C-alpha positions as CSV (number, residue, x, y, z in Angstrom):
1,X,0.1,0.1,0.2
2,X,1.4,3.4,-0.9
3,X,1.5,6.4,1.7
4,X,1.5,9.9,0.6
5,X,4.6,11.5,2.3
6,X,4.9,15.1,2.9
7,X,6.9,15.8,0.1
8,X,4.2,14.3,-2.0
9,X,1.3,16.4,0.1
10,X,3.4,19.7,-0.6
11,X,3.5,18.7,-4.5
12,X,-0.4,18.1,-4.5
13,X,-1.0,21.5,-2.6
14,X,1.7,23.2,-5.3
15,X,-0.3,21.9,-8.3
16,X,-3.8,23.3,-6.9
17,X,-2.3,26.5,-6.2
18,X,-0.7,26.9,-9.9
19,X,-4.6,25.7,-10.9
20,X,-6.0,28.1,-8.8
21,X,-4.0,31.2,-10.3
22,X,-4.5,30.1,-13.9
23,X,-8.1,29.9,-13.3
24,X,-8.4,33.3,-12.0
25,X,-5.7,34.7,-14.3
26,X,-8.1,33.6,-17.2
27,X,-11.1,35.0,-15.1
28,X,-9.4,38.3,-15.4
29,X,-8.1,38.0,-18.7
30,X,-12.0,37.4,-19.8
31,X,-13.0,40.6,-17.8
32,X,-10.5,43.1,-19.1
33,X,-11.9,42.1,-22.9
34,X,-15.7,42.7,-22.0
35,X,-14.7,45.9,-20.0
36,X,-12.6,46.9,-23.0
37,X,-15.4,45.8,-25.8
38,X,-17.8,47.6,-23.5
39,X,-15.9,50.8,-23.5
40,X,-15.4,50.7,-27.2
41,X,-19.1,50.7,-28.3
42,X,-20.2,54.2,-29.7
43,X,-19.9,57.3,-27.5
44,X,-23.3,58.3,-29.1
45,X,-25.2,54.9,-27.9
46,X,-28.6,56.1,-26.5
47,X,-29.5,56.1,-23.0
48,X,-32.6,54.6,-21.6
49,X,-32.9,57.5,-19.4
50,X,-34.3,61.0,-20.8
51,X,-32.8,64.2,-19.5
52,X,-33.7,67.8,-19.8
53,X,-31.0,69.6,-21.1
54,X,-30.9,73.6,-21.2
55,X,-28.2,75.9,-22.2
56,X,-27.6,79.5,-22.2
57,X,-25.8,81.6,-24.6
58,X,-25.9,85.6,-25.6
59,X,-28.7,85.7,-23.5
60,X,-30.8,82.7,-25.1
61,X,-32.1,79.9,-23.6
62,X,-32.5,76.9,-25.4
63,X,-34.0,73.8,-24.1
64,X,-33.8,69.9,-25.1
65,X,-34.8,66.6,-24.3
66,X,-32.4,64.0,-25.0
67,X,-32.0,60.3,-24.4
68,X,-28.5,60.4,-22.1
69,X,-27.7,60.1,-18.5
70,X,-24.2,62.3,-18.9
71,X,-23.6,64.9,-16.5
72,X,-23.0,68.7,-17.8
73,X,-19.2,68.3,-18.3
74,X,-19.6,64.8,-19.9
75,X,-22.4,66.9,-22.2
76,X,-19.7,69.0,-22.9
77,X,-16.9,66.3,-23.8
78,X,-19.8,64.5,-25.9
79,X,-20.3,67.4,-28.0
80,X,-16.6,67.6,-28.6
81,X,-16.1,64.4,-29.5
82,X,-19.0,64.8,-31.8
83,X,-17.4,67.4,-33.7
84,X,-14.0,65.7,-33.9
85,X,-15.6,62.6,-35.6
86,X,-17.5,64.3,-37.7
87,X,-14.4,66.0,-39.2
88,X,-11.3,65.0,-38.5
89,X,-9.2,67.9,-39.6
90,X,-10.2,69.2,-36.1
91,X,-7.5,69.2,-33.2
92,X,-9.3,70.8,-30.7
93,X,-12.6,72.0,-29.5
94,X,-13.2,74.1,-26.4
95,X,-17.0,75.2,-25.3
96,X,-16.8,78.8,-23.6
97,X,-16.6,78.5,-19.5
98,X,-19.1,81.3,-19.4
99,X,-22.0,78.9,-21.3
100,X,-24.1,77.5,-18.5
101,X,-25.6,73.6,-19.2
102,X,-28.4,72.1,-16.9
103,X,-28.9,68.2,-17.3
104,X,-32.2,66.9,-15.2
105,X,-33.2,63.6,-15.5
106,X,-37.0,63.4,-16.2
107,X,-39.6,60.8,-15.7
108,X,-41.5,59.3,-18.6
109,X,-44.8,60.7,-17.0
110,X,-43.2,64.2,-16.6
111,X,-41.9,64.3,-20.4
112,X,-45.1,62.8,-21.7
113,X,-46.4,65.9,-19.6
114,X,-43.9,68.1,-21.3
115,X,-44.8,67.0,-24.7
116,X,-48.4,68.0,-24.7
117,X,-47.2,71.3,-24.3
118,X,-44.6,71.6,-26.3
119,X,-43.3,70.2,-29.9
120,X,-40.0,69.4,-28.6
121,X,-39.0,65.9,-29.7
122,X,-36.6,63.6,-27.6
123,X,-33.5,63.3,-29.4
124,X,-30.8,60.6,-29.5
125,X,-27.3,62.3,-28.1
126,X,-25.6,62.6,-31.7
127,X,-28.8,64.2,-32.9
128,X,-28.7,66.5,-29.8
129,X,-25.0,67.4,-30.6
130,X,-26.1,68.1,-34.3
131,X,-28.8,70.6,-33.2
132,X,-26.9,72.0,-30.4
133,X,-24.2,73.1,-33.2
134,X,-27.2,74.3,-35.6
135,X,-28.6,76.6,-33.4
136,X,-25.6,77.9,-31.7
137,X,-26.6,76.9,-28.5
138,X,-22.9,77.2,-27.1
139,X,-20.0,79.0,-28.1
140,X,-17.9,76.3,-29.3
141,X,-14.3,76.8,-30.5
142,X,-12.7,74.6,-32.9
143,X,-8.8,74.6,-34.2
144,X,-8.1,72.6,-37.4
145,X,-5.7,71.7,-39.7
146,X,-6.9,73.3,-43.5
147,X,-5.2,72.6,-46.7
148,X,-5.7,74.7,-49.5
149,X,-4.7,73.3,-52.9
150,X,-2.3,75.5,-54.7
151,X,-2.1,73.4,-57.6
152,X,-2.4,69.6,-59.1
153,X,-0.3,67.5,-60.7
154,X,-1.6,65.2,-63.4
155,X,-0.5,61.5,-63.1
156,X,1.0,59.1,-65.5
157,X,-0.8,56.3,-67.1
158,X,1.2,53.1,-67.6
159,X,-0.2,49.9,-69.8
160,X,0.8,46.6,-68.7
161,X,0.2,42.9,-69.7
162,X,-0.4,39.9,-67.3
163,X,-0.8,36.1,-68.4
164,X,-2.4,35.5,-65.0
165,X,-5.2,37.5,-66.5
166,X,-7.7,36.4,-69.2
167,X,-7.5,38.1,-72.4
168,X,-9.7,41.2,-73.0
169,X,-10.1,41.7,-69.3
170,X,-8.6,44.7,-67.7
171,X,-7.3,46.1,-64.2
172,X,-7.2,49.5,-63.6
173,X,-4.9,50.6,-60.2
174,X,-3.9,54.1,-59.1
175,X,-4.9,56.9,-61.2
176,X,-4.7,60.0,-58.7
177,X,-3.5,63.4,-59.1
178,X,-0.7,64.7,-57.0
179,X,-1.2,68.5,-55.1
180,X,0.4,71.4,-54.0
181,X,-1.1,72.3,-51.1
182,X,-0.5,75.3,-48.3
183,X,-1.2,74.1,-44.5
184,X,-3.1,76.2,-42.3
185,X,-4.2,76.5,-38.5
186,X,-7.7,77.5,-38.5
187,X,-9.5,78.7,-35.3
188,X,-13.3,79.1,-35.7
189,X,-15.9,80.2,-33.3
190,X,-19.5,78.8,-34.1
191,X,-18.3,77.6,-37.3
192,X,-16.9,81.2,-38.5
193,X,-13.3,81.6,-39.0
194,X,-11.6,83.4,-36.2
195,X,-7.9,83.3,-37.3
196,X,-6.1,81.5,-40.0
197,X,-2.1,81.0,-39.8
198,X,0.1,79.9,-42.5
199,X,1.9,76.6,-41.2
200,X,3.7,75.2,-44.3
201,X,3.4,74.2,-48.3
202,X,3.6,70.9,-48.9
203,X,3.9,68.9,-52.0
204,X,2.0,65.5,-52.3
205,X,3.1,63.4,-55.8
206,X,1.0,61.7,-58.1
207,X,0.0,58.1,-58.2
208,X,0.3,56.4,-61.6
209,X,-2.4,54.8,-63.5
210,X,-1.8,51.4,-64.0
211,X,-4.1,49.3,-66.5
212,X,-3.1,46.0,-66.9
213,X,-4.8,43.7,-69.8
214,X,-4.8,40.1,-69.6
215,X,-3.0,37.9,-72.4
216,X,-3.9,34.3,-70.7
217,X,-6.8,32.1,-71.0
218,X,-8.4,29.3,-68.7
219,X,-10.1,26.1,-69.3
220,X,-13.5,26.9,-69.7
221,X,-14.7,23.1,-68.7
222,X,-17.3,22.7,-66.3
223,X,-17.0,26.3,-65.1
224,X,-18.3,29.6,-65.3
225,X,-16.8,33.0,-65.0
226,X,-17.1,36.3,-64.6
227,X,-15.0,39.4,-66.0
228,X,-16.5,39.5,-69.1
229,X,-20.5,40.0,-70.0
230,X,-22.2,37.9,-72.7
231,X,-23.6,40.8,-74.4
232,X,-19.9,41.7,-75.0
233,X,-19.3,38.2,-76.4
234,X,-21.9,38.4,-78.8
235,X,-21.2,41.9,-80.0
236,X,-17.8,40.4,-81.0
237,X,-19.4,37.5,-82.7
238,X,-21.7,39.5,-84.6
239,X,-18.6,41.4,-86.5
240,X,-18.2,38.4,-88.3
241,X,-21.8,38.2,-89.8
242,X,-21.5,37.4,-93.4
243,X,-18.4,35.5,-93.4
244,X,-17.9,32.3,-94.9
245,X,-19.1,28.6,-93.8
246,X,-16.2,25.8,-94.0
247,X,-16.2,22.8,-92.5
248,X,-13.8,21.6,-89.8
249,X,-12.9,25.6,-90.0
250,X,-12.2,27.7,-87.2
251,X,-11.1,31.0,-88.7
252,X,-13.9,33.7,-88.2
253,X,-12.9,35.8,-91.0
254,X,-11.5,32.9,-93.6
255,X,-14.4,30.5,-92.7
256,X,-15.5,28.3,-90.1
257,X,-18.5,25.5,-89.2
258,X,-20.7,25.9,-86.5
259,X,-18.7,24.7,-83.4
260,X,-15.1,26.3,-84.8
261,X,-17.5,29.5,-84.6
262,X,-18.1,29.0,-81.0
263,X,-14.7,27.8,-80.3
264,X,-13.1,30.8,-82.0
265,X,-15.1,33.4,-80.8
266,X,-14.5,32.2,-77.0
267,X,-11.1,31.9,-77.1
268,X,-10.5,35.8,-78.2
269,X,-11.8,36.1,-74.5
270,X,-9.2,33.7,-73.2
271,X,-12.1,31.1,-72.4
272,X,-10.8,28.1,-73.7
273,X,-14.0,26.0,-74.9
274,X,-13.6,22.2,-76.5
275,X,-13.6,22.5,-80.0
276,X,-17.0,20.5,-80.0
277,X,-18.3,22.4,-76.5
278,X,-20.8,19.5,-75.3
279,X,-18.7,20.0,-72.0
280,X,-18.3,24.0,-72.2
281,X,-19.1,25.6,-68.7
282,X,-22.4,24.7,-67.0
283,X,-25.8,23.5,-68.1
284,X,-28.5,26.0,-68.1
285,X,-32.3,25.7,-68.5
286,X,-33.4,26.8,-72.2
287,X,-36.2,29.1,-70.5
288,X,-33.2,30.9,-68.9
289,X,-31.4,32.1,-71.6
290,X,-29.0,34.7,-71.3
291,X,-26.7,36.5,-74.2
292,X,-23.8,34.6,-74.8
293,X,-24.7,30.8,-73.9
294,X,-24.3,28.2,-76.5
295,X,-27.5,26.4,-77.6
296,X,-27.0,22.7,-78.4
297,X,-28.9,21.1,-81.4
298,X,-28.7,17.9,-83.0
299,X,-25.4,17.9,-84.7
300,X,-25.3,22.1,-84.4
301,X,-24.4,24.7,-82.4
302,X,-25.0,28.2,-81.8
303,X,-24.8,31.2,-79.6
304,X,-27.7,32.9,-78.1
305,X,-27.7,36.5,-79.1
306,X,-30.7,37.8,-77.2
307,X,-34.8,38.3,-77.8
308,X,-35.3,34.7,-79.5
309,X,-32.0,35.0,-81.5
310,X,-29.3,33.2,-82.3
311,X,-25.5,34.4,-84.0
312,X,-24.0,30.9,-85.7
313,X,-22.2,29.4,-88.7
314,X,-24.9,27.7,-90.7
315,X,-23.5,25.9,-93.6
316,X,-21.9,26.8,-96.9
317,X,-25.3,28.8,-98.1
318,X,-25.6,31.2,-95.6
319,X,-22.4,30.9,-93.7
320,X,-22.5,33.1,-90.4
321,X,-25.9,34.6,-89.7
322,X,-28.5,36.2,-87.3
323,X,-31.3,34.4,-87.2
324,X,-34.1,32.9,-85.2
325,X,-33.2,30.0,-82.4
326,X,-35.9,27.6,-84.6
327,X,-34.3,28.6,-87.8
328,X,-33.3,25.1,-88.5
329,X,-33.9,22.6,-85.9
330,X,-35.5,22.7,-82.5
331,X,-32.7,23.7,-79.8
332,X,-32.1,20.3,-77.2
333,X,-29.5,21.9,-74.2
334,X,-27.8,25.0,-73.4
335,X,-24.4,25.8,-71.7
336,X,-23.5,29.1,-69.9
337,X,-19.6,30.1,-69.6
338,X,-20.0,33.5,-68.3
339,X,-21.9,34.3,-65.3
340,X,-22.5,37.9,-65.6
341,X,-24.3,37.2,-69.2
342,X,-27.2,39.9,-68.4
């Protein structure tokens, strides 16, 4: 029989102590996270308390009913926060100490009685701040960093190609004009400029406009793609209307057959559909056709052009034409390669 000695007892107690400390640290950390999360809630979140806020400025009295439980000093701080959140160029806000602000919590019954005697609505704290500024209900001074654009600097356009992007697709980045600006410190009282001090002149460089055009291609079997519309594909296909039909051909100018026409039109957009496009893109209902969809007939293929029409390489007699989708045969199935083929 094993007997626990004093050394083992001490180890057990130490382990219990460490477990207890770890648990306490975890609880403390979770509490701090909750407090921090609570503190980061918008400063303008409405309170369930309604207060009557009265301000006096230049001999005038202004009365507001506000959903807030703030004290008078907290109301001033809240107004300052509102202005700085609204305009990030404002560096400081001060409210004249001579202005009086009184905040008196009111009961719902008292507020209901007051409403019957006045048209003043109960405001959210943010709406209250906005109205105080508009009414000039307090003498508010702001100091901000303002810019005055002296001149602009044009940007350059840089053209690039990328084999990781499909043919005919483009991506545009940048394209921001530079500017020469004069910087000022501007003091305003109730929105009116009372002082404007020059600080410096700075130049912000332009950002080149980079136009990247795709040169690559993708396998368009069993997949659909965005970035090219069906209308764009149809408009391109229609450029070759009137050109000849050649059995086994894939040339849009010198001659192609029905599947060769589909094959070559889609390859222009970097969409590699099979030479015989039974598995191109994904299946789609004939009752939900979009321009650019491939219509499959018995022994024939055409491209849906919208409004019940198709563009296709028909035969030696007609060549490439736009016709009714029921011109020669009854459609049996359809395939969609581009998803934004509206």
